[in-house]
PDB file as gemmi writes it, atoms N, CA and C in Angstrom:
CRYST1    1.000    1.000    1.000  90.00  90.00  90.00 P 1                      
ATOM      1  N   MET A   1       5.266  -0.988  41.946  1.00  0.00           N  
ATOM      2  CA  MET A   1       5.645  -0.670  40.263  1.00  0.00           C  
ATOM      3  C   MET A   1       5.970  -1.975  39.321  1.00  0.00           C  
ATOM      4  N   ARG A   2       5.258  -2.428  38.529  1.00  0.00           N  
ATOM      5  CA  ARG A   2       5.905  -3.026  37.488  1.00  0.00           C  
ATOM      6  C   ARG A   2       7.126  -2.559  36.723  1.00  0.00           C  
ATOM      7  N   LYS A   3       7.965  -3.838  36.165  1.00  0.00           N  
ATOM      8  CA  LYS A   3       9.013  -3.499  35.263  1.00  0.00           C  
ATOM      9  C   LYS A   3       8.146  -2.523  33.578  1.00  0.00           C  
ATOM     10  N   ARG A   4       8.698  -2.461  33.379  1.00  0.00           N  
ATOM     11  CA  ARG A   4       8.654  -2.247  31.426  1.00  0.00           C  
ATOM     12  C   ARG A   4       9.799  -2.035  30.920  1.00  0.00           C  
ATOM     13  N   VAL A   5      10.236  -3.304  29.944  1.00  0.00           N  
ATOM     14  CA  VAL A   5      10.762  -2.894  29.205  1.00  0.00           C  
ATOM     15  C   VAL A   5      10.762  -3.179  27.661  1.00  0.00           C  
ATOM     16  N   ILE A   6      11.708  -2.403  26.753  1.00  0.00           N  
ATOM     17  CA  ILE A   6      11.995  -2.729  25.640  1.00  0.00           C  
ATOM     18  C   ILE A   6      13.073  -3.700  24.852  1.00  0.00           C  
ATOM     19  N   GLY A   7      12.421  -5.175  24.194  1.00  0.00           N  
ATOM     20  CA  GLY A   7      13.344  -6.073  23.950  1.00  0.00           C  
ATOM     21  C   GLY A   7      13.282  -6.015  22.132  1.00  0.00           C  
ATOM     22  N   VAL A   8      14.075  -6.753  21.462  1.00  0.00           N  
ATOM     23  CA  VAL A   8      13.334  -7.621  20.001  1.00  0.00           C  
ATOM     24  C   VAL A   8      12.955  -9.335  20.342  1.00  0.00           C  
ATOM     25  N   VAL A   9      11.977  -8.990  19.979  1.00  0.00           N  
ATOM     26  CA  VAL A   9      11.514 -10.534  19.415  1.00  0.00           C  
ATOM     27  C   VAL A   9      12.974 -11.587  18.640  1.00  0.00           C  
ATOM     28  N   THR A  10      13.414 -12.412  19.478  1.00  0.00           N  
ATOM     29  CA  THR A  10      14.260 -13.576  18.629  1.00  0.00           C  
ATOM     30  C   THR A  10      13.586 -14.783  18.221  1.00  0.00           C  
ATOM     31  N   LYS A  11      12.915 -14.953  18.832  1.00  0.00           N  
ATOM     32  CA  LYS A  11      11.902 -16.700  18.510  1.00  0.00           C  
ATOM     33  C   LYS A  11      10.725 -16.600  18.806  1.00  0.00           C  
ATOM     34  N   ASP A  12       9.998 -16.625  17.424  1.00  0.00           N  
ATOM     35  CA  ASP A  12       8.270 -16.865  17.574  1.00  0.00           C  
ATOM     36  C   ASP A  12       7.640 -18.711  17.335  1.00  0.00           C  
ATOM     37  N   LYS A  13       7.617 -19.284  17.643  1.00  0.00           N  
ATOM     38  CA  LYS A  13       7.422 -20.374  17.047  1.00  0.00           C  
ATOM     39  C   LYS A  13       6.256 -21.185  17.932  1.00  0.00           C  
ATOM     40  N   MET A  14       6.354 -20.961  19.171  1.00  0.00           N  
ATOM     41  CA  MET A  14       4.958 -20.776  20.798  1.00  0.00           C  
ATOM     42  C   MET A  14       4.216 -20.445  19.888  1.00  0.00           C  
ATOM     43  N   GLN A  15       3.187 -21.477  20.087  1.00  0.00           N  
ATOM     44  CA  GLN A  15       1.369 -20.205  20.350  1.00  0.00           C  
ATOM     45  C   GLN A  15       1.765 -19.578  21.462  1.00  0.00           C  
ATOM     46  N   LYS A  16       1.338 -18.056  21.175  1.00  0.00           N  
ATOM     47  CA  LYS A  16       0.985 -16.888  22.255  1.00  0.00           C  
ATOM     48  C   LYS A  16       1.636 -17.241  22.788  1.00  0.00           C  
ATOM     49  N   THR A  17       3.136 -17.569  22.969  1.00  0.00           N  
ATOM     50  CA  THR A  17       4.608 -17.462  24.040  1.00  0.00           C  
ATOM     51  C   THR A  17       5.978 -16.254  22.448  1.00  0.00           C  
ATOM     52  N   ARG A  18       6.292 -15.248  23.065  1.00  0.00           N  
ATOM     53  CA  ARG A  18       7.445 -15.184  21.998  1.00  0.00           C  
ATOM     54  C   ARG A  18       8.945 -14.905  23.188  1.00  0.00           C  
ATOM     55  N   ARG A  19      10.043 -15.401  22.776  1.00  0.00           N  
ATOM     56  CA  ARG A  19      10.958 -15.128  23.259  1.00  0.00           C  
ATOM     57  C   ARG A  19      11.816 -13.481  22.406  1.00  0.00           C  
ATOM     58  N   VAL A  20      11.818 -12.833  24.129  1.00  0.00           N  
ATOM     59  CA  VAL A  20      12.401 -11.198  23.256  1.00  0.00           C  
ATOM     60  C   VAL A  20      13.663 -10.682  23.867  1.00  0.00           C  
ATOM     61  N   GLU A  21      14.342 -10.886  23.750  1.00  0.00           N  
ATOM     62  CA  GLU A  21      15.822 -10.472  23.862  1.00  0.00           C  
ATOM     63  C   GLU A  21      16.180  -8.976  24.380  1.00  0.00           C  
ATOM     64  N   VAL A  22      16.209  -8.554  26.302  1.00  0.00           N  
ATOM     65  CA  VAL A  22      16.525  -7.128  26.217  1.00  0.00           C  
ATOM     66  C   VAL A  22      18.098  -6.990  26.628  1.00  0.00           C  
ATOM     67  N   PRO A  23      18.792  -6.044  26.005  1.00  0.00           N  
ATOM     68  CA  PRO A  23      20.140  -5.576  25.815  1.00  0.00           C  
ATOM     69  C   PRO A  23      20.120  -4.755  27.232  1.00  0.00           C  
ATOM     70  N   ARG A  24      21.307  -5.211  27.525  1.00  0.00           N  
ATOM     71  CA  ARG A  24      22.025  -3.832  28.379  1.00  0.00           C  
ATOM     72  C   ARG A  24      23.586  -3.606  28.567  1.00  0.00           C  
ATOM     73  N   LEU A  25      23.740  -2.172  29.068  1.00  0.00           N  
ATOM     74  CA  LEU A  25      25.100  -2.563  29.374  1.00  0.00           C  
ATOM     75  C   LEU A  25      26.247  -2.681  30.826  1.00  0.00           C  
ATOM     76  N   TYR A  26      26.620  -2.774  30.785  1.00  0.00           N  
ATOM     77  CA  TYR A  26      26.611  -2.608  32.557  1.00  0.00           C  
ATOM     78  C   TYR A  26      29.116  -2.841  32.228  1.00  0.00           C  
ATOM     79  N   LYS A  27      29.373  -2.717  33.184  1.00  0.00           N  
ATOM     80  CA  LYS A  27      30.570  -2.573  33.906  1.00  0.00           C  
ATOM     81  C   LYS A  27      31.400  -3.706  34.434  1.00  0.00           C  
ATOM     82  N   HIS A  28      32.201  -4.842  34.273  1.00  0.00           N  
ATOM     83  CA  HIS A  28      32.939  -5.396  34.560  1.00  0.00           C  
ATOM     84  C   HIS A  28      33.652  -5.042  36.121  1.00  0.00           C  
ATOM     85  N   PRO A  29      33.174  -5.651  37.027  1.00  0.00           N  
ATOM     86  CA  PRO A  29      33.984  -5.488  38.639  1.00  0.00           C  
ATOM     87  C   PRO A  29      35.100  -5.117  38.296  1.00  0.00           C  
ATOM     88  N   LYS A  30      36.150  -5.638  38.263  1.00  0.00           N  
ATOM     89  CA  LYS A  30      37.280  -5.747  38.117  1.00  0.00           C  
ATOM     90  C   LYS A  30      37.766  -4.900  37.462  1.00  0.00           C  
ATOM     91  N   TYR A  31      37.833  -5.093  36.435  1.00  0.00           N  
ATOM     92  CA  TYR A  31      38.587  -3.877  35.059  1.00  0.00           C  
ATOM     93  C   TYR A  31      37.758  -3.016  34.336  1.00  0.00           C  
ATOM     94  N   GLY A  32      36.826  -2.987  35.172  1.00  0.00           N  
ATOM     95  CA  GLY A  32      35.726  -1.427  34.490  1.00  0.00           C  
ATOM     96  C   GLY A  32      35.629  -1.183  32.721  1.00  0.00           C  
ATOM     97  N   LYS A  33      35.769  -2.552  32.258  1.00  0.00           N  
ATOM     98  CA  LYS A  33      35.370  -2.567  30.760  1.00  0.00           C  
ATOM     99  C   LYS A  33      33.855  -2.809  30.093  1.00  0.00           C  
ATOM    100  N   ILE A  34      33.031  -1.684  30.275  1.00  0.00           N  
ATOM    101  CA  ILE A  34      31.248  -1.103  29.491  1.00  0.00           C  
ATOM    102  C   ILE A  34      31.249  -3.098  28.386  1.00  0.00           C  
ATOM    103  N   LEU A  35      30.691  -3.772  28.993  1.00  0.00           N  
ATOM    104  CA  LEU A  35      30.203  -4.439  28.791  1.00  0.00           C  
ATOM    105  C   LEU A  35      29.120  -5.158  27.964  1.00  0.00           C  
ATOM    106  N   HIS A  36      28.875  -6.105  26.956  1.00  0.00           N  
ATOM    107  CA  HIS A  36      27.547  -6.080  25.720  1.00  0.00           C  
ATOM    108  C   HIS A  36      26.760  -7.158  26.575  1.00  0.00           C  
ATOM    109  N   ALA A  37      24.977  -7.400  27.949  1.00  0.00           N  
ATOM    110  CA  ALA A  37      24.758  -8.196  28.079  1.00  0.00           C  
ATOM    111  C   ALA A  37      23.806  -8.656  27.056  1.00  0.00           C  
ATOM    112  N   ARG A  38      22.640  -9.499  27.609  1.00  0.00           N  
ATOM    113  CA  ARG A  38      21.399  -9.419  26.858  1.00  0.00           C  
ATOM    114  C   ARG A  38      20.450 -10.392  28.202  1.00  0.00           C  
ATOM    115  N   THR A  39      19.251 -10.077  28.238  1.00  0.00           N  
ATOM    116  CA  THR A  39      18.187 -10.806  29.380  1.00  0.00           C  
ATOM    117  C   THR A  39      16.854 -11.110  28.214  1.00  0.00           C  
ATOM    118  N   VAL A  40      17.132 -12.918  28.562  1.00  0.00           N  
ATOM    119  CA  VAL A  40      16.203 -13.602  27.869  1.00  0.00           C  
ATOM    120  C   VAL A  40      14.475 -13.693  28.536  1.00  0.00           C  
ATOM    121  N   CYS A  41      13.019 -13.389  28.345  1.00  0.00           N  
ATOM    122  CA  CYS A  41      12.133 -12.482  28.800  1.00  0.00           C  
ATOM    123  C   CYS A  41      11.350 -13.631  27.653  1.00  0.00           C  
ATOM    124  N   HIS A  42      10.218 -13.997  28.009  1.00  0.00           N  
ATOM    125  CA  HIS A  42       9.392 -14.994  27.946  1.00  0.00           C  
ATOM    126  C   HIS A  42       7.943 -14.604  28.044  1.00  0.00           C  
ATOM    127  N   VAL A  43       8.203 -14.027  26.642  1.00  0.00           N  
ATOM    128  CA  VAL A  43       6.675 -12.871  26.667  1.00  0.00           C  
ATOM    129  C   VAL A  43       5.178 -13.794  26.483  1.00  0.00           C  
ATOM    130  N   HIS A  44       4.264 -13.272  26.597  1.00  0.00           N  
ATOM    131  CA  HIS A  44       2.725 -13.602  26.179  1.00  0.00           C  
ATOM    132  C   HIS A  44       2.325 -13.213  25.800  1.00  0.00           C  
ATOM    133  N   ASP A  45       1.867 -13.096  24.490  1.00  0.00           N  
ATOM    134  CA  ASP A  45       1.434 -12.610  22.826  1.00  0.00           C  
ATOM    135  C   ASP A  45      -0.246 -13.070  22.244  1.00  0.00           C  
ATOM    136  N   GLU A  46      -0.997 -12.934  23.439  1.00  0.00           N  
ATOM    137  CA  GLU A  46      -2.253 -13.455  22.971  1.00  0.00           C  
ATOM    138  C   GLU A  46      -2.377 -13.797  21.965  1.00  0.00           C  
ATOM    139  N   GLN A  47      -2.027 -13.045  20.791  1.00  0.00           N  
ATOM    140  CA  GLN A  47      -2.522 -12.598  19.662  1.00  0.00           C  
ATOM    141  C   GLN A  47      -2.088 -12.672  18.302  1.00  0.00           C  
ATOM    142  N   ASN A  48      -0.671 -13.800  18.689  1.00  0.00           N  
ATOM    143  CA  ASN A  48       0.320 -14.456  17.585  1.00  0.00           C  
ATOM    144  C   ASN A  48       0.577 -12.814  16.331  1.00  0.00           C  
ATOM    145  N   GLU A  49       0.508 -11.686  17.359  1.00  0.00           N  
ATOM    146  CA  GLU A  49       0.272 -10.534  16.971  1.00  0.00           C  
ATOM    147  C   GLU A  49       1.728 -10.134  15.908  1.00  0.00           C  
ATOM    148  N   THR A  50       3.238 -10.852  17.266  1.00  0.00           N  
ATOM    149  CA  THR A  50       5.101 -10.458  16.555  1.00  0.00           C  
ATOM    150  C   THR A  50       5.480 -11.619  15.747  1.00  0.00           C  
ATOM    151  N   HIS A  51       6.550 -11.083  15.665  1.00  0.00           N  
ATOM    152  CA  HIS A  51       7.244 -12.019  14.830  1.00  0.00           C  
ATOM    153  C   HIS A  51       9.132 -11.792  14.801  1.00  0.00           C  
ATOM    154  N   VAL A  52       9.632 -12.680  14.400  1.00  0.00           N  
ATOM    155  CA  VAL A  52      11.077 -12.240  15.051  1.00  0.00           C  
ATOM    156  C   VAL A  52      11.680 -11.663  14.232  1.00  0.00           C  
ATOM    157  N   GLY A  53      12.430 -10.102  14.648  1.00  0.00           N  
ATOM    158  CA  GLY A  53      12.933  -9.058  14.320  1.00  0.00           C  
ATOM    159  C   GLY A  53      11.835  -7.572  15.208  1.00  0.00           C  
ATOM    160  N   ASP A  54      11.012  -7.709  15.864  1.00  0.00           N  
ATOM    161  CA  ASP A  54      10.061  -6.470  16.085  1.00  0.00           C  
ATOM    162  C   ASP A  54      11.114  -6.181  17.592  1.00  0.00           C  
ATOM    163  N   LEU A  55      10.423  -5.007  17.542  1.00  0.00           N  
ATOM    164  CA  LEU A  55      10.941  -4.271  18.601  1.00  0.00           C  
ATOM    165  C   LEU A  55       9.520  -3.542  19.512  1.00  0.00           C  
ATOM    166  N   VAL A  56       9.849  -5.109  20.361  1.00  0.00           N  
ATOM    167  CA  VAL A  56       8.159  -4.845  21.181  1.00  0.00           C  
ATOM    168  C   VAL A  56       8.793  -3.928  22.702  1.00  0.00           C  
ATOM    169  N   GLU A  57       7.275  -3.559  23.605  1.00  0.00           N  
ATOM    170  CA  GLU A  57       7.541  -3.159  25.342  1.00  0.00           C  
ATOM    171  C   GLU A  57       7.011  -4.664  25.739  1.00  0.00           C  
ATOM    172  N   ILE A  58       7.215  -4.874  26.868  1.00  0.00           N  
ATOM    173  CA  ILE A  58       6.684  -5.997  27.575  1.00  0.00           C  
ATOM    174  C   ILE A  58       6.624  -5.470  28.995  1.00  0.00           C  
ATOM    175  N   ILE A  59       5.583  -5.886  30.033  1.00  0.00           N  
ATOM    176  CA  ILE A  59       5.441  -5.755  31.433  1.00  0.00           C  
ATOM    177  C   ILE A  59       5.382  -6.685  32.584  1.00  0.00           C  
ATOM    178  N   GLU A  60       5.939  -6.661  33.154  1.00  0.00           N  
ATOM    179  CA  GLU A  60       5.757  -8.210  35.042  1.00  0.00           C  
ATOM    180  C   GLU A  60       4.556  -8.325  33.903  1.00  0.00           C  
ATOM    181  N   SER A  61       4.988  -9.236  34.635  1.00  0.00           N  
ATOM    182  CA  SER A  61       3.174 -10.159  35.182  1.00  0.00           C  
ATOM    183  C   SER A  61       3.786 -11.399  36.349  1.00  0.00           C  
ATOM    184  N   ARG A  62       2.285 -11.686  36.470  1.00  0.00           N  
ATOM    185  CA  ARG A  62       2.086 -12.847  37.607  1.00  0.00           C  
ATOM    186  C   ARG A  62       3.506 -13.615  36.263  1.00  0.00           C  
ATOM    187  N   PRO A  63       3.493 -15.347  37.170  1.00  0.00           N  
ATOM    188  CA  PRO A  63       3.813 -16.008  36.574  1.00  0.00           C  
ATOM    189  C   PRO A  63       2.667 -16.847  35.410  1.00  0.00           C  
ATOM    190  N   LYS A  64       2.899 -17.218  34.379  1.00  0.00           N  
ATOM    191  CA  LYS A  64       2.025 -18.159  33.319  1.00  0.00           C  
ATOM    192  C   LYS A  64       2.421 -19.601  33.082  1.00  0.00           C  
ATOM    193  N   SER A  65       3.522 -19.738  33.210  1.00  0.00           N  
ATOM    194  CA  SER A  65       3.824 -21.227  33.180  1.00  0.00           C  
ATOM    195  C   SER A  65       5.485 -21.142  34.045  1.00  0.00           C  
ATOM    196  N   LYS A  66       6.130 -22.013  33.711  1.00  0.00           N  
ATOM    197  CA  LYS A  66       7.384 -22.699  33.787  1.00  0.00           C  
ATOM    198  C   LYS A  66       8.356 -21.677  33.768  1.00  0.00           C  
ATOM    199  N   LEU A  67       7.893 -20.332  32.295  1.00  0.00           N  
ATOM    200  CA  LEU A  67       9.418 -19.233  32.068  1.00  0.00           C  
ATOM    201  C   LEU A  67       8.398 -18.375  31.864  1.00  0.00           C  
ATOM    202  N   LYS A  68       7.177 -18.260  31.468  1.00  0.00           N  
ATOM    203  CA  LYS A  68       6.692 -17.077  31.200  1.00  0.00           C  
ATOM    204  C   LYS A  68       6.507 -16.095  32.393  1.00  0.00           C  
ATOM    205  N   ARG A  69       6.581 -14.955  32.465  1.00  0.00           N  
ATOM    206  CA  ARG A  69       6.802 -13.934  33.723  1.00  0.00           C  
ATOM    207  C   ARG A  69       6.546 -12.509  33.426  1.00  0.00           C  
ATOM    208  N   TRP A  70       6.301 -12.316  31.414  1.00  0.00           N  
ATOM    209  CA  TRP A  70       5.951 -10.716  31.368  1.00  0.00           C  
ATOM    210  C   TRP A  70       5.041 -10.936  30.010  1.00  0.00           C  
ATOM    211  N   ASP A  71       3.970  -9.873  30.228  1.00  0.00           N  
ATOM    212  CA  ASP A  71       2.936  -9.727  28.921  1.00  0.00           C  
ATOM    213  C   ASP A  71       3.418  -8.695  27.587  1.00  0.00           C  
ATOM    214  N   LEU A  72       2.988  -9.362  27.101  1.00  0.00           N  
ATOM    215  CA  LEU A  72       3.457  -8.124  25.395  1.00  0.00           C  
ATOM    216  C   LEU A  72       2.388  -6.399  26.022  1.00  0.00           C  
ATOM    217  N   VAL A  73       2.908  -5.277  25.447  1.00  0.00           N  
ATOM    218  CA  VAL A  73       1.669  -4.219  26.321  1.00  0.00           C  
ATOM    219  C   VAL A  73       2.137  -3.376  24.544  1.00  0.00           C  
ATOM    220  N   ARG A  74       3.036  -3.608  23.850  1.00  0.00           N  
ATOM    221  CA  ARG A  74       2.696  -3.211  22.845  1.00  0.00           C  
ATOM    222  C   ARG A  74       4.122  -3.360  21.627  1.00  0.00           C  
ATOM    223  N   ILE A  75       3.807  -3.295  20.515  1.00  0.00           N  
ATOM    224  CA  ILE A  75       4.742  -3.342  19.045  1.00  0.00           C  
ATOM    225  C   ILE A  75       5.268  -1.935  18.996  1.00  0.00           C  
ATOM    226  N   VAL A  76       6.003  -1.580  19.284  1.00  0.00           N  
ATOM    227  CA  VAL A  76       7.218  -0.315  19.253  1.00  0.00           C  
ATOM    228  C   VAL A  76       7.282  -0.396  17.993  1.00  0.00           C  
ATOM    229  N   GLN A  77       7.593  -0.957  16.765  1.00  0.00           N  
ATOM    230  CA  GLN A  77       8.881  -1.332  15.576  1.00  0.00           C  
ATOM    231  C   GLN A  77       8.413  -2.349  14.774  1.00  0.00           C  
ATOM    232  N   ARG A  78       8.152  -2.719  14.111  1.00  0.00           N  
ATOM    233  CA  ARG A  78       7.859  -3.839  12.938  1.00  0.00           C  
ATOM    234  C   ARG A  78       8.849  -4.071  12.051  1.00  0.00           C  
ATOM    235  N   ASN A  79       9.010  -5.474  12.237  1.00  0.00           N  
ATOM    236  CA  ASN A  79      10.334  -5.778  11.069  1.00  0.00           C  
ATOM    237  C   ASN A  79      10.087  -5.545   9.932  1.00  0.00           C  
ATOM    238  N   THR A  80      10.719  -4.393   9.074  1.00  0.00           N  
ATOM    239  CA  THR A  80      10.465  -4.503   7.703  1.00  0.00           C  
ATOM    240  C   THR A  80      10.983  -5.419   7.265  1.00  0.00           C  
ATOM    241  N   ALA A  81      11.592  -6.186   7.071  1.00  0.00           N  
ATOM    242  CA  ALA A  81      12.155  -7.418   5.976  1.00  0.00           C  
ATOM    243  C   ALA A  81      11.664  -8.540   6.078  1.00  0.00           C  
ATOM    244  N   VAL A  82      11.084  -8.995   7.372  1.00  0.00           N  
ATOM    245  CA  VAL A  82       9.893 -10.188   7.345  1.00  0.00           C  
ATOM    246  C   VAL A  82       8.467  -9.465   6.667  1.00  0.00           C  
ATOM    247  N   ALA A  83       7.742  -8.205   6.930  1.00  0.00           N  
ATOM    248  CA  ALA A  83       6.992  -7.575   6.910  1.00  0.00           C  
ATOM    249  C   ALA A  83       7.012  -7.556   5.061  1.00  0.00           C  
ATOM    250  N   ALA A  84       7.895  -7.194   4.429  1.00  0.00           N  
ATOM    251  CA  ALA A  84       8.138  -7.417   3.521  1.00  0.00           C  
ATOM    252  C   ALA A  84       8.210  -8.429   2.189  1.00  0.00           C  
ATOM    253  N   ALA A  85       8.684  -9.729   2.470  1.00  0.00           N  
ATOM    254  CA  ALA A  85       8.585 -10.662   2.230  1.00  0.00           C  
ATOM    255  C   ALA A  85       7.153 -11.452   2.342  1.00  0.00           C  
ATOM    256  N   ALA A  86       7.152 -11.264   3.505  1.00  0.00           N  
ATOM    257  CA  ALA A  86       5.258 -11.872   3.334  1.00  0.00           C  
ATOM    258  C   ALA A  86       3.949 -11.454   2.668  1.00  0.00           C  
ATOM    259  N   GLY A  87       4.169  -9.912   2.142  1.00  0.00           N  
ATOM    260  CA  GLY A  87       4.059  -9.330   1.778  1.00  0.00           C  
ATOM    261  C   GLY A  87       4.384  -9.619  -0.151  1.00  0.00           C  
ATOM    262  N   GLU A  88       5.721 -10.275   0.367  1.00  0.00           N  
ATOM    263  CA  GLU A  88       5.955 -10.553  -1.438  1.00  0.00           C  
ATOM    264  C   GLU A  88       5.614 -11.892  -1.732  1.00  0.00           C  
ATOM    265  N   THR A  89       5.252 -12.715  -0.365  1.00  0.00           N  
ATOM    266  CA  THR A  89       4.731 -14.346  -1.055  1.00  0.00           C  
ATOM    267  C   THR A  89       3.163 -14.694  -1.546  1.00  0.00           C  
ATOM    268  N   ALA A  90       2.784 -13.654  -0.194  1.00  0.00           N  
ATOM    269  CA  ALA A  90       1.236 -13.147  -0.684  1.00  0.00           C  
ATOM    270  C   ALA A  90       1.251 -13.360  -1.892  1.00  0.00           C  
ATOM    271  N   ASP A  91       1.853 -11.756  -2.224  1.00  0.00           N  
ATOM    272  CA  ASP A  91       1.626 -11.798  -4.084  1.00  0.00           C  
ATOM    273  C   ASP A  91       1.733 -12.488  -4.894  1.00  0.00           C  
ATOM    274  N   GLN A  92       2.869 -13.160  -5.277  1.00  0.00           N  
ATOM    275  CA  GLN A  92       3.101 -14.798  -5.466  1.00  0.00           C  
ATOM    276  C   GLN A  92       2.287 -15.641  -5.294  1.00  0.00           C  
ATOM    277  N   THR A  93       1.245 -15.542  -4.268  1.00  0.00           N  
ATOM    278  CA  THR A  93       0.429 -16.992  -4.295  1.00  0.00           C  
ATOM    279  C   THR A  93      -0.898 -16.115  -5.172  1.00  0.00           C  
ATOM    280  N   ALA A  94      -1.222 -14.617  -5.024  1.00  0.00           N  
ATOM    281  CA  ALA A  94      -2.029 -14.209  -5.487  1.00  0.00           C  
ATOM    282  C   ALA A  94      -2.019 -14.588  -6.875  1.00  0.00           C  
ATOM    283  N   SER A  95      -0.977 -14.565  -7.630  1.00  0.00           N  
ATOM    284  CA  SER A  95      -1.402 -14.586  -8.637  1.00  0.00           C  
ATOM    285  C   SER A  95      -1.502 -15.456  -9.702  1.00  0.00           C  
ATOM    286  N   GLY A  96      -0.830 -16.529  -9.099  1.00  0.00           N  
ATOM    287  CA  GLY A  96      -0.902 -17.838  -9.608  1.00  0.00           C  
ATOM    288  C   GLY A  96       0.626 -18.667  -9.598  1.00  0.00           C  
ATOM    289  N   GLY A  97       1.696 -18.115  -8.833  1.00  0.00           N  
ATOM    290  CA  GLY A  97       2.404 -18.761  -8.423  1.00  0.00           C  
ATOM    291  C   GLY A  97       3.859 -17.871  -8.924  1.00  0.00           C  
ATOM    292  N   GLU A  98       4.774 -18.576  -9.947  1.00  0.00           N  
ATOM    293  CA  GLU A  98       5.574 -18.499  -9.901  1.00  0.00           C  
ATOM    294  C   GLU A  98       5.731 -17.332 -10.745  1.00  0.00           C  
ATOM    295  N   ALA A  99       6.455 -15.686 -11.458  1.00  0.00           N  
ATOM    296  CA  ALA A  99       6.835 -14.713 -11.889  1.00  0.00           C  
ATOM    297  C   ALA A  99       7.822 -15.184 -13.103  1.00  0.00           C  
TER     298      ALA A  99                                                      
END                                                                             
């Protein structure tokens, strides 16, 4: 059975590759305090459809490169701030510049 996890895209500068952080909690072995940690996964995104801040579901796969061992399953939730900014830029370009 392949692992499926949900995480947040933190970098989208590479072609067809995304850096996804998966948050997790664990108990310190000696002191018992609950600590926050994150696991960094490099994910194959064939269509370049995800952007920074998107919540995505990923699944384990065979190694595709030195770091890539995960595939994108679906976008759970898009980052609304980035989508709004992209739409704003497109509106400014269509209207012919500055408002």
